TIRO-2110 file (N, C-alpha, C; in Angstrom, 1 decimal):
// TIRO-2110
96.3, 114.7, 79.4, N, 1, A
97.0, 114.5, 78.2, CA, 1, A
96.9, 113.0, 77.8, C, 1, A
96.7, 112.8, 76.5, N, 2, A
96.6, 111.5, 76.0, CA, 2, A
97.4, 111.4, 74.7, C, 2, A
98.6, 110.9, 74.7, N, 3, A
99.4, 110.8, 73.5, CA, 3, A
99.5, 109.4, 73.0, C, 3, A
98.6, 108.5, 73.4, N, 4, A
98.6, 107.1, 73.0, CA, 4, A
97.6, 106.9, 71.9, C, 4, A
98.0, 106.3, 70.8, N, 5, A
97.1, 106.1, 69.7, CA, 5, A
96.0, 105.1, 70.1, C, 5, A
94.9, 105.3, 69.5, N, 6, A
93.7, 104.4, 69.8, CA, 6, A
94.0, 102.9, 69.6, C, 6, A
94.8, 102.6, 68.6, N, 7, A
95.1, 101.2, 68.3, CA, 7, A
95.9, 100.6, 69.5, C, 7, A
96.9, 101.4, 70.0, N, 8, A
97.8, 100.9, 71.1, CA, 8, A
96.9, 100.9, 72.4, C, 8, A
96.1, 101.9, 72.6, N, 9, A
95.2, 101.9, 73.8, CA, 9, A
94.3, 100.6, 73.8, C, 9, A
93.7, 100.3, 72.7, N, 10, A
92.9, 99.1, 72.6, CA, 10, A
93.7, 97.9, 72.8, C, 10, A
94.9, 97.8, 72.3, N, 11, A
95.7, 96.6, 72.5, CA, 11, A
96.1, 96.4, 74.0, C, 11, A
96.4, 97.5, 74.6, N, 12, A
96.7, 97.5, 76.0, CA, 12, A
95.6, 97.0, 76.9, C, 12, A
94.4, 97.5, 76.6, N, 13, A
93.2, 97.1, 77.3, CA, 13, A
92.9, 95.6, 77.1, C, 13, A
93.1, 95.2, 75.9, N, 14, A
92.9, 93.7, 75.5, CA, 14, A
93.9, 92.9, 76.4, C, 14, A
95.2, 93.3, 76.4, N, 15, A
96.2, 92.5, 77.2, CA, 15, A
95.8, 92.5, 78.7, C, 15, A
95.4, 93.6, 79.2, N, 16, A
95.0, 93.7, 80.6, CA, 16, A
93.8, 92.8, 80.9, C, 16, A
92.8, 92.8, 80.1, N, 17, A
91.7, 92.0, 80.3, CA, 17, A
92.0, 90.5, 80.2, C, 17, A
93.1, 90.1, 79.6, N, 18, A
93.6, 88.8, 79.5, CA, 18, A
94.3, 88.3, 80.8, C, 18, A
94.6, 89.2, 81.6, N, 19, A
95.3, 88.9, 82.9, CA, 19, A
94.3, 88.5, 84.0, C, 19, A
94.8, 87.7, 84.9, N, 20, A
93.9, 87.3, 86.0, CA, 20, A
93.9, 88.5, 87.0, C, 20, A
92.8, 88.5, 87.8, N, 21, A
92.8, 89.5, 88.8, CA, 21, A
94.1, 89.5, 89.7, C, 21, A
94.6, 88.3, 90.0, N, 22, A
95.8, 88.2, 90.8, CA, 22, A
97.0, 88.9, 90.1, C, 22, A
97.1, 88.6, 88.8, N, 23, A
98.2, 89.2, 88.0, CA, 23, A
98.1, 90.8, 88.0, C, 23, A
96.8, 91.3, 87.8, N, 24, A
96.6, 92.7, 87.8, CA, 24, A
97.0, 93.3, 89.2, C, 24, A
96.6, 92.6, 90.3, N, 25, A
96.9, 93.1, 91.6, CA, 25, A
98.5, 93.1, 91.8, C, 25, A
99.1, 92.1, 91.4, N, 26, A
100.6, 92.0, 91.5, CA, 26, A
101.2, 93.2, 90.7, C, 26, A
100.7, 93.4, 89.5, N, 27, A
101.3, 94.5, 88.7, CA, 27, A
101.1, 95.9, 89.4, C, 27, A
99.9, 96.1, 90.0, N, 28, A
99.6, 97.3, 90.7, CA, 28, A
100.5, 97.5, 91.9, C, 28, A
100.7, 96.4, 92.7, N, 29, A
101.6, 96.5, 93.9, CA, 29, A
103.0, 96.7, 93.5, C, 29, A
103.4, 96.1, 92.4, N, 30, A
104.8, 96.3, 91.9, CA, 30, A
105.0, 97.8, 91.5, C, 30, A
104.0, 98.3, 90.8, N, 31, A
104.1, 99.7, 90.3, CA, 31, A
104.2, 100.7, 91.5, C, 31, A
103.3, 100.4, 92.6, N, 32, A
103.3, 101.2, 93.7, CA, 32, A
104.7, 101.2, 94.5, C, 32, A
105.2, 100.0, 94.6, N, 33, A
106.5, 99.8, 95.3, CA, 33, A
107.6, 100.6, 94.5, C, 33, A
107.6, 100.5, 93.2, N, 34, A
108.6, 101.2, 92.4, CA, 34, A
108.4, 102.7, 92.5, C, 34, A
107.2, 103.2, 92.6, N, 35, A
106.9, 104.6, 92.7, CA, 35, A
107.4, 105.1, 94.1, C, 35, A
107.2, 104.3, 95.1, N, 36, A
107.7, 104.7, 96.5, CA, 36, A
109.2, 104.8, 96.4, C, 36, A
109.9, 103.9, 95.8, N, 37, A
111.3, 103.9, 95.7, CA, 37, A
111.8, 105.2, 95.0, C, 37, A
111.2, 105.5, 93.9, N, 38, A
111.5, 106.8, 93.2, CA, 38, A
111.3, 108.0, 94.1, C, 38, A
110.2, 108.0, 94.8, N, 39, A
109.9, 109.2, 95.6, CA, 39, A
110.9, 109.3, 96.8, C, 39, A
111.2, 108.1, 97.4, N, 40, A
112.2, 108.1, 98.5, CA, 40, A
113.5, 108.6, 98.0, C, 40, A
113.9, 108.2, 96.8, N, 41, A
115.2, 108.7, 96.3, CA, 41, A
115.2, 110.2, 96.1, C, 41, A
114.0, 110.7, 95.6, N, 42, A
114.0, 112.2, 95.4, CA, 42, A
113.9, 112.9, 96.7, C, 42, A
113.3, 112.4, 97.7, N, 43, A
113.3, 113.0, 99.0, CA, 43, A
114.6, 113.0, 99.7, C, 43, A
115.3, 111.9, 99.6, N, 44, A
116.6, 111.7, 100.3, CA, 44, A
117.7, 112.5, 99.6, C, 44, A
117.7, 112.4, 98.3, N, 45, A
118.7, 113.1, 97.5, CA, 45, A
120.1, 112.6, 98.0, C, 45, A
121.0, 113.6, 98.2, N, 46, A
122.4, 113.2, 98.6, CA, 46, A
122.5, 113.3, 100.1, C, 46, A
121.4, 113.6, 100.8, N, 47, A
121.4, 113.8, 102.2, CA, 47, A
121.2, 112.4, 102.9, C, 47, A
121.7, 112.3, 104.1, N, 48, A
121.5, 111.1, 104.9, CA, 48, A
120.3, 111.4, 105.9, C, 48, A
119.1, 111.2, 105.5, N, 49, A
117.9, 111.5, 106.3, CA, 49, A
117.6, 110.3, 107.2, C, 49, A
117.3, 110.6, 108.4, N, 50, A
116.9, 109.6, 109.4, CA, 50, A
115.7, 108.8, 108.8, C, 50, A
115.6, 107.5, 109.0, N, 51, A
114.5, 106.7, 108.4, CA, 51, A
113.1, 107.2, 108.8, C, 51, A
113.0, 107.7, 110.1, N, 52, A
111.6, 108.1, 110.5, CA, 52, A
111.3, 109.4, 109.7, C, 52, A
112.3, 110.3, 109.5, N, 53, A
112.0, 111.5, 108.7, CA, 53, A
111.6, 111.2, 107.3, C, 53, A
112.3, 110.2, 106.7, N, 54, A
112.0, 109.8, 105.4, CA, 54, A
110.6, 109.2, 105.3, C, 54, A
110.2, 108.4, 106.3, N, 55, A
108.8, 107.9, 106.3, CA, 55, A
107.8, 109.0, 106.4, C, 55, A
108.1, 110.0, 107.2, N, 56, A
107.2, 111.1, 107.4, CA, 56, A
107.0, 111.9, 106.0, C, 56, A
108.1, 112.1, 105.4, N, 57, A
108.1, 112.9, 104.1, CA, 57, A
107.4, 112.1, 103.0, C, 57, A
107.6, 110.8, 103.0, N, 58, A
107.0, 109.9, 102.0, CA, 58, A
105.5, 109.9, 102.3, C, 58, A
105.1, 109.8, 103.5, N, 59, A
103.7, 109.8, 103.9, CA, 59, A
103.0, 111.1, 103.4, C, 59, A
103.7, 112.2, 103.7, N, 60, A
103.1, 113.5, 103.2, CA, 60, A
103.0, 113.6, 101.7, C, 60, A
104.0, 113.1, 101.0, N, 61, A
104.0, 113.2, 99.6, CA, 61, A
102.9, 112.3, 99.0, C, 61, A
102.7, 111.1, 99.6, N, 62, A
101.7, 110.2, 99.0, CA, 62, A
100.2, 110.5, 99.5, C, 62, A
100.1, 110.9, 100.8, N, 63, A
98.8, 111.0, 101.4, CA, 63, A
98.4, 112.3, 102.0, C, 63, A
99.4, 113.2, 102.1, N, 64, A
99.2, 114.5, 102.8, CA, 64, A
98.0, 115.3, 102.4, C, 64, A
97.7, 115.3, 101.1, N, 65, A
96.6, 116.1, 100.6, CA, 65, A
95.2, 115.4, 100.7, C, 65, A
95.3, 114.1, 101.1, N, 66, A
94.1, 113.3, 101.1, CA, 66, A
93.4, 113.3, 102.4, C, 66, A
93.9, 114.0, 103.4, N, 67, A
93.3, 114.0, 104.7, CA, 67, A
93.3, 115.3, 105.4, C, 67, A
92.5, 115.5, 106.4, N, 68, A
92.5, 116.8, 107.1, CA, 68, A
93.7, 117.0, 107.9, C, 68, A
93.9, 118.3, 108.3, N, 69, A
95.1, 118.7, 109.0, CA, 69, A
95.3, 118.0, 110.3, C, 69, A
94.2, 117.8, 111.0, N, 70, A
94.3, 117.1, 112.3, CA, 70, A
94.9, 115.7, 112.2, C, 70, A
94.4, 114.9, 111.3, N, 71, A
94.9, 113.5, 111.1, CA, 71, A
96.3, 113.6, 110.6, C, 71, A
96.6, 114.5, 109.7, N, 72, A
97.9, 114.6, 109.1, CA, 72, A
98.9, 114.9, 110.2, C, 72, A
98.6, 115.8, 111.2, N, 73, A
99.5, 116.1, 112.3, CA, 73, A
99.7, 114.9, 113.2, C, 73, A
98.6, 114.1, 113.5, N, 74, A
98.7, 113.0, 114.3, CA, 74, A
99.7, 111.9, 113.7, C, 74, A
99.5, 111.7, 112.4, N, 75, A
100.4, 110.7, 111.8, CA, 75, A
101.8, 111.1, 111.7, C, 75, A
102.0, 112.4, 111.3, N, 76, A
103.4, 112.9, 111.2, CA, 76, A
104.1, 112.9, 112.6, C, 76, A
103.3, 113.2, 113.7, N, 77, A
103.8, 113.2, 115.0, CA, 77, A
104.3, 111.8, 115.4, C, 77, A
103.5, 110.8, 114.9, N, 78, A
103.9, 109.4, 115.2, CA, 78, A
105.2, 109.1, 114.5, C, 78, A
105.4, 109.5, 113.3, N, 79, A
106.7, 109.2, 112.6, CA, 79, A
107.8, 110.0, 113.3, C, 79, A
107.6, 111.2, 113.8, N, 80, A
108.6, 111.9, 114.5, CA, 80, A
109.0, 111.2, 115.8, C, 80, A
108.0, 110.5, 116.5, N, 81, A
108.3, 109.9, 117.7, CA, 81, A
109.2, 108.6, 117.5, C, 81, A
109.4, 108.2, 116.3, N, 82, A
110.2, 107.0, 116.1, CA, 82, A
111.7, 107.2, 116.2, C, 82, A
112.1, 108.5, 116.3, N, 83, A
113.5, 108.8, 116.3, CA, 83, A
114.2, 108.3, 117.5, C, 83, A
END
């Protein structure tokens, strides 16, 4: 889906090209951090989830589909061992 007008899209690209690589990296890191915060809030909800369980769920949400079952199990087992 693309609901951005061509004029606005071009202006956005122009502004991004004007930023230094360091500034673009900082923006990306900030967006990722904010995204993690939102995901953690949605996973935790009103429940008081143990931090290791929250890390496991966050990992699965972010990276679970990106790797094979064997590696996914090893990593989630590590988070479970943190309890």
